[in-house]
C-alpha positions as CSV (number, residue, x, y, z in Angstrom):
1,M,52.6,-37.9,26.7
2,K,49.6,-39.1,24.8
3,K,47.7,-36.4,22.8
4,K,44.3,-36.3,21.2
5,I,44.5,-33.9,18.3
6,A,41.9,-32.9,15.7
7,Y,43.4,-32.0,12.2
8,I,41.3,-29.7,10.1
9,V,42.1,-29.8,6.4
10,S,40.6,-28.3,3.3
11,R,39.9,-31.6,1.6
12,F,40.4,-35.3,2.2
13,P,41.6,-37.3,0.6
14,T,43.4,-35.2,-1.9
15,I,46.5,-36.5,-3.7
16,S,48.1,-33.1,-4.1
17,E,48.6,-32.9,-0.2
18,T,50.0,-36.3,0.6
19,F,52.5,-34.6,2.9
20,I,49.7,-34.0,5.4
21,L,48.8,-37.7,5.1
22,Y,52.4,-38.7,5.9
23,E,52.7,-36.2,8.7
24,I,49.6,-37.7,10.4
25,I,50.9,-41.2,10.0
26,E,54.3,-40.2,11.4
27,L,52.8,-38.4,14.4
28,Q,50.8,-41.5,15.2
29,K,54.1,-43.3,15.9
30,F,54.6,-40.9,18.8
31,G,51.4,-42.2,20.3
32,V,49.3,-39.2,19.1
33,E,45.6,-40.0,18.4
34,I,44.5,-37.9,15.4
35,D,41.0,-37.4,14.1
36,I,40.6,-35.6,10.7
37,F,37.9,-33.1,9.9
38,P,37.8,-32.1,6.2
39,L,35.9,-29.1,5.1
40,I,35.2,-30.8,1.8
41,H,34.7,-34.5,1.1
42,Q,36.9,-35.1,-2.0
43,K,34.5,-37.6,-3.6
44,G,35.6,-39.5,-6.6
45,S,39.3,-38.6,-6.1
46,I,42.1,-41.0,-6.5
47,V,42.7,-42.5,-3.1
48,H,46.3,-43.0,-1.9
49,T,46.7,-46.5,-0.5
50,D,47.7,-45.1,3.0
51,V,44.4,-43.2,3.2
52,K,42.7,-46.5,4.2
53,T,44.5,-46.7,7.4
54,L,43.1,-43.3,8.5
55,T,39.5,-43.8,7.2
56,P,38.0,-44.8,10.6
57,R,39.2,-41.4,12.0
58,V,37.9,-39.2,9.3
59,H,34.8,-37.2,10.1
60,Y,32.7,-35.7,7.3
61,T,29.9,-33.2,8.2
62,D,26.9,-32.3,6.1
63,Y,26.3,-28.6,5.5
64,F,22.6,-28.9,5.7
65,S,21.1,-31.5,8.0
66,W,19.0,-31.8,11.1
67,S,22.1,-32.6,13.2
68,T,23.7,-29.4,12.0
69,I,20.7,-27.3,13.0
70,Q,20.7,-29.1,16.4
71,A,24.3,-28.3,16.9
72,H,23.9,-24.6,16.3
73,W,20.9,-24.6,18.7
74,Y,23.1,-26.3,21.3
75,W,25.7,-23.5,21.1
76,I,23.0,-20.8,21.1
77,N,21.5,-22.2,24.3
78,K,24.9,-22.9,26.0
79,S,26.3,-19.3,25.5
80,P,24.2,-17.0,23.3
81,R,26.7,-14.2,23.6
82,T,29.7,-16.3,22.6
83,Y,27.8,-17.9,19.7
84,V,26.7,-14.5,18.2
85,Q,30.2,-13.0,18.7
86,T,31.8,-16.0,17.0
87,I,29.5,-16.0,14.0
88,W,29.5,-12.2,13.7
89,Q,33.3,-12.1,13.7
90,A,33.6,-14.8,11.0
91,I,31.2,-12.8,8.7
92,A,32.4,-9.2,9.5
93,K,36.1,-10.0,9.2
94,N,35.6,-11.7,5.8
95,L,33.5,-9.1,4.3
96,R,36.5,-7.4,2.7
97,S,36.9,-10.5,0.3
98,I,33.8,-11.8,-1.5
99,K,35.7,-15.0,-2.3
100,F,36.6,-15.6,1.4
101,L,33.2,-14.7,2.6
102,S,31.5,-17.2,0.3
103,R,33.7,-20.0,1.7
104,A,33.4,-18.6,5.2
105,L,29.7,-19.2,5.1
106,I,30.3,-22.9,4.6
107,V,32.8,-22.9,7.6
108,I,30.1,-21.1,9.7
109,L,27.6,-23.8,8.9
110,L,30.1,-26.6,9.8
111,S,31.6,-25.0,12.8
112,A,28.8,-25.9,15.3
113,P,28.5,-29.6,14.5
114,V,32.4,-30.0,14.2
115,A,32.8,-28.2,17.6
116,R,30.3,-30.6,19.1
117,R,32.0,-33.6,17.7
118,I,35.5,-32.5,18.8
119,E,34.2,-31.8,22.3
120,S,32.5,-35.2,22.5
121,L,35.8,-36.9,21.5
122,D,37.7,-35.2,24.4
123,I,40.2,-33.7,22.0
124,E,42.8,-31.6,23.7
125,R,44.1,-29.6,20.7
126,I,43.2,-28.5,17.2
127,H,45.7,-28.1,14.4
128,A,44.7,-26.8,10.9
129,H,46.6,-27.0,7.6
130,S,46.4,-23.8,5.7
131,A,46.0,-20.4,7.1
132,T,42.8,-19.7,5.3
133,H,39.5,-21.5,5.9
134,P,40.7,-24.5,7.9
135,T,42.2,-22.1,10.3
136,L,39.0,-20.0,10.4
137,M,37.3,-23.3,11.5
138,A,39.9,-23.9,14.2
139,H,39.5,-20.3,15.4
140,M,35.7,-20.6,15.6
141,I,35.8,-23.9,17.4
142,W,38.3,-22.3,19.9
143,S,35.9,-19.5,20.5
144,L,33.0,-21.9,21.1
145,T,34.8,-24.5,23.2
146,G,38.0,-23.1,24.5
147,I,40.1,-25.9,22.9
148,P,43.5,-24.4,21.9
149,Y,44.5,-24.5,18.3
150,S,47.6,-24.0,16.1
151,F,48.0,-24.1,12.4
152,T,50.6,-24.6,9.6
153,A,51.0,-21.8,7.1
154,H,52.3,-22.8,3.6
155,S,52.6,-20.2,0.8
156,S,49.6,-18.9,-1.2
157,D,47.5,-19.1,2.0
158,I,49.5,-16.2,3.4
159,F,51.0,-14.4,0.5
160,F,48.0,-13.3,-1.6
161,N,45.2,-12.6,0.9
162,Q,45.6,-11.9,4.6
163,T,41.9,-11.8,5.5
164,M,41.6,-12.3,9.3
165,L,45.2,-13.6,9.5
166,S,46.2,-11.3,12.3
167,E,43.3,-12.6,14.5
168,K,44.1,-16.2,13.6
169,I,47.8,-15.7,14.6
170,A,46.9,-13.8,17.8
171,H,44.8,-16.5,19.3
172,A,46.8,-19.5,18.1
173,S,49.1,-21.1,20.7
174,F,51.7,-21.3,17.9
175,V,52.0,-21.1,14.2
176,A,54.1,-23.5,12.2
177,T,55.4,-22.5,8.8
178,I,57.5,-24.3,6.3
179,S,60.2,-21.9,5.6
180,E,62.3,-19.0,7.0
181,Y,61.0,-16.9,4.2
182,N,57.5,-17.4,5.4
183,R,58.4,-16.6,9.0
184,N,60.1,-13.3,7.9
185,F,57.1,-12.4,5.8
186,L,54.7,-12.9,8.7
187,H,56.9,-10.9,11.1
188,S,57.2,-8.1,8.6
189,T,53.5,-8.1,7.8
190,F,52.4,-8.3,11.5
191,P,55.2,-6.7,13.5
192,S,53.3,-7.3,16.8
193,I,53.7,-11.1,16.6
194,P,55.6,-12.2,19.8
195,A,59.0,-13.6,19.2
196,G,59.0,-17.4,19.0
197,K,55.3,-17.7,18.1
198,I,56.1,-18.5,14.5
199,R,58.1,-21.8,14.3
200,V,59.7,-23.1,11.1
201,I,58.9,-26.7,10.7
202,H,59.8,-28.0,7.3
203,C,57.5,-30.4,5.4
204,G,59.4,-33.6,5.0
205,I,59.6,-36.8,3.0
206,D,60.7,-40.3,3.8
207,P,64.1,-40.7,2.1
208,T,64.1,-44.5,2.5
209,K,61.4,-44.7,-0.2
210,F,64.1,-43.5,-2.7
211,P,67.0,-45.8,-3.5
212,D,70.4,-44.5,-2.6
213,K,72.1,-45.8,-5.6
214,P,73.1,-44.7,-9.2
215,L,70.1,-43.8,-11.2
216,Q,68.9,-46.3,-13.7
217,R,68.3,-44.7,-17.0
218,S,65.5,-45.8,-19.4
219,S,67.1,-44.3,-22.5
220,N,70.0,-42.4,-23.9
221,S,68.0,-39.2,-24.3
222,F,68.1,-36.3,-21.9
223,N,65.0,-36.9,-19.7
224,L,63.3,-34.0,-17.9
225,I,60.5,-34.4,-15.4
226,C,58.2,-31.9,-13.8
227,V,55.8,-33.0,-11.1
228,A,53.2,-30.4,-10.4
229,R,49.5,-29.5,-10.8
230,L,48.7,-28.1,-14.2
231,E,48.0,-24.6,-12.8
232,K,49.1,-21.1,-13.8
233,I,51.2,-20.7,-10.6
234,K,53.4,-23.7,-11.5
235,G,54.7,-21.9,-14.6
236,H,54.5,-24.8,-17.1
237,Q,54.2,-22.3,-19.9
238,Y,57.9,-21.3,-19.5
239,L,59.1,-24.9,-19.4
240,I,57.3,-25.6,-22.7
241,E,59.0,-22.5,-24.2
242,A,62.3,-23.7,-22.9
243,C,61.7,-27.1,-24.5
244,A,61.1,-25.4,-27.9
245,Q,64.5,-23.7,-27.4
246,L,66.1,-27.1,-26.7
247,K,64.6,-28.5,-29.8
248,A,65.9,-25.6,-31.8
249,Q,69.4,-26.5,-30.6
250,N,69.0,-30.1,-31.7
251,V,69.0,-31.5,-28.1
252,D,67.7,-35.0,-27.9
253,F,65.4,-34.9,-24.9
254,Q,62.1,-36.0,-23.5
255,C,60.1,-34.0,-21.1
256,Y,57.4,-35.6,-18.9
257,L,54.7,-33.6,-17.1
258,V,53.2,-35.5,-14.1
259,G,50.1,-34.1,-12.8
260,D,46.7,-32.8,-13.9
261,G,44.7,-29.6,-13.4
262,E,42.6,-26.9,-15.0
263,L,45.2,-25.8,-17.5
264,Q,45.8,-29.3,-19.1
265,S,44.1,-28.5,-22.4
266,R,45.8,-25.1,-22.7
267,I,49.2,-26.6,-22.0
268,Q,48.5,-29.4,-24.6
269,E,47.6,-26.7,-27.1
270,Q,50.9,-24.9,-26.5
271,I,52.8,-28.3,-27.0
272,N,50.9,-28.9,-30.2
273,H,51.5,-25.2,-31.4
274,L,55.3,-25.5,-30.9
275,D,55.4,-29.0,-32.5
276,L,56.7,-30.7,-29.4
277,I,54.3,-33.6,-29.4
278,R,57.0,-36.2,-29.7
279,M,59.2,-34.5,-27.0
280,V,56.7,-33.3,-24.3
281,K,54.2,-35.6,-22.9
282,I,51.5,-35.0,-20.3
283,L,51.2,-38.1,-18.1
284,G,48.5,-36.8,-15.8
285,Y,48.1,-38.0,-12.2
286,Q,50.3,-41.0,-11.4
287,P,50.4,-43.2,-8.3
288,H,53.2,-42.3,-6.0
289,Q,55.2,-45.5,-6.6
290,L,55.1,-44.8,-10.3
291,V,56.2,-41.2,-9.7
292,I,59.2,-42.5,-7.8
293,K,60.1,-44.9,-10.7
294,L,59.8,-42.0,-13.1
295,L,62.1,-39.9,-11.0
296,T,64.8,-42.6,-10.9
297,Q,64.6,-42.8,-14.7
298,A,65.0,-39.0,-15.2
299,D,68.1,-36.8,-15.6
300,V,66.7,-33.5,-14.2
301,L,63.7,-32.4,-12.2
302,V,62.4,-29.0,-13.3
303,L,59.9,-26.8,-11.4
304,P,59.3,-23.4,-13.1
305,S,56.9,-22.1,-10.5
306,I,55.9,-18.4,-10.3
307,S,55.3,-18.8,-6.5
308,E,55.9,-21.7,-4.2
309,G,56.3,-22.8,-0.5
310,I,59.0,-25.4,-0.3
311,P,57.9,-27.9,-2.9
312,V,57.6,-31.6,-1.8
313,A,58.1,-32.7,-5.5
314,V,61.5,-31.0,-5.5
315,M,62.4,-32.8,-2.2
316,E,61.5,-36.1,-3.7
317,G,63.5,-35.4,-6.9
318,M,66.5,-34.5,-4.8
319,A,66.0,-37.7,-2.7
320,A,66.1,-39.6,-5.9
321,G,69.4,-38.1,-6.7
322,L,68.3,-35.7,-9.4
323,P,69.8,-32.3,-9.9
324,V,67.1,-29.6,-9.9
325,V,66.3,-26.6,-12.0
326,A,63.8,-24.4,-10.2
327,T,62.9,-20.8,-9.8
328,A,64.3,-18.6,-7.1
329,V,61.0,-17.8,-5.5
330,T,59.9,-17.6,-1.8
331,G,61.3,-20.5,0.1
332,V,62.8,-22.6,-2.7
333,P,66.3,-21.3,-2.2
334,E,66.2,-22.8,1.3
335,L,65.9,-26.2,-0.4
336,V,67.8,-25.9,-3.6
337,E,71.2,-24.3,-3.3
338,D,72.2,-22.7,-6.6
339,G,75.2,-24.4,-8.1
340,V,75.3,-27.0,-5.2
341,S,72.3,-29.2,-5.7
342,G,70.9,-27.6,-8.9
343,F,70.3,-24.3,-10.5
344,L,68.0,-21.5,-9.6
345,V,66.6,-19.2,-12.3
346,P,64.3,-16.1,-12.3
347,P,60.6,-16.9,-12.6
348,Q,58.8,-16.5,-15.9
349,N,62.1,-16.7,-17.8
350,S,62.3,-19.6,-20.4
351,T,65.7,-18.5,-21.7
352,A,67.3,-18.8,-18.2
353,L,65.6,-22.2,-17.9
354,T,67.1,-23.3,-21.2
355,D,70.5,-22.1,-20.3
356,A,70.4,-24.1,-17.0
357,L,69.2,-27.2,-18.7
358,L,71.9,-27.0,-21.4
359,K,74.6,-26.8,-18.6
360,L,73.2,-30.1,-17.2
361,Y,72.8,-31.6,-20.7
362,S,76.4,-31.1,-21.6
363,S,77.8,-32.6,-18.4
364,P,76.5,-35.9,-17.0
365,Q,79.2,-35.8,-14.3
366,L,77.8,-32.4,-13.1
367,R,74.3,-34.0,-12.9
368,I,75.6,-36.8,-10.7
369,E,77.5,-34.4,-8.4
370,L,74.6,-32.0,-7.9
371,G,72.2,-34.9,-7.5
372,Q,74.3,-36.4,-4.7
373,M,74.6,-33.1,-2.8
374,G,70.8,-32.6,-3.1
375,R,70.1,-36.0,-1.6
376,K,72.3,-35.3,1.3
377,K,70.5,-32.0,2.0
378,V,67.1,-33.6,1.9
379,V,68.2,-36.4,4.3
380,R,69.7,-34.0,6.6
381,E,67.1,-31.1,6.7
382,F,63.9,-32.3,5.1
383,N,63.4,-35.6,6.7
384,L,59.8,-36.5,7.5
385,Q,60.8,-38.2,10.8
386,H,62.6,-35.1,12.0
387,S,59.8,-32.8,10.9
388,A,57.1,-34.8,12.6
389,E,59.2,-35.0,15.8
390,T,59.6,-31.2,15.8
391,L,55.9,-30.7,15.4
392,Y,55.2,-33.3,18.1
393,K,57.5,-31.4,20.5
394,A,55.7,-28.1,19.6
395,F,52.3,-29.7,20.6
396,Q,53.8,-30.9,23.9
397,E,55.3,-27.4,24.7
398,A,52.0,-25.7,23.8
């Protein structure tokens, strides 16, 4: 069955959410026509090469323009009561959070022209990524047009602030979420959710992009890699502290931090302060192909996050045959099995990180065994093709 679906996302293109890009590309293989509506045009961002194939179907909307005014006037004339109720609910339900309200005002401005565009394209369904403002947009367009919507909930979008989340879930045809942990959290937070409405659909990767062969080492040192935005929630501070402890025990190692973010200067200061300049290097953003190459040259992937969903970076490390040292937070244990494909440690605990890394440092054979088990798990349970097919079936059933 051919479907026309509108995807609403926070930003496009954004390199930190390439899993959405790959999901869209994979869904197109099932004959789904997807138009993308970003809330924010990520101008000046580094563009993934695959973005170019989707560019003709990306629709950007100006917050302030004559066409935006005309669109609001159209909905006022078409159904004044519905229009007022839709706008008022978006304001009233977000009053409890100033942060949410300020961003909701932008969504309110965009809702009318995006609803008009979606209606003119004969789109049958809306799917939003993130339970926050993309789903607010989907909810408002459903209210104006009657076009059904669904959304994917990830992690921070449901854990830290549940503004209007109950209404979004209630009116969605289904809710996809990336882990059993998330599903249990939503059911415990909103006990009235009907059974079966929350569906676990893992994010996935394409394992064929990662060679299924022994890793090619670039040096004899113990090479660590962390692929994550340089933000507080990713816990780099504790990895740097662990690196200082490795140095104190005379471990010959290199640690590469792939990613950029608001804490880059602070993390570099910590590296300098602990005299780790020769051992720990911030590589910044790197193209995906280079990230794959870096993974195949590493010994261990480390992710010391304070909170997570199910991290794609860890999936890719496991697909590359790397053992993983990660924190036992939220959905991570559903991906990394402690002692089977890596080690799980408590968050914000640099000593536990160090102990796990020392176990892997002292046993190259253990690294190989854990890495092989990790790759098998990713191929079996976190395969992009399987995930996209599951989501496609959910669209059909809805």
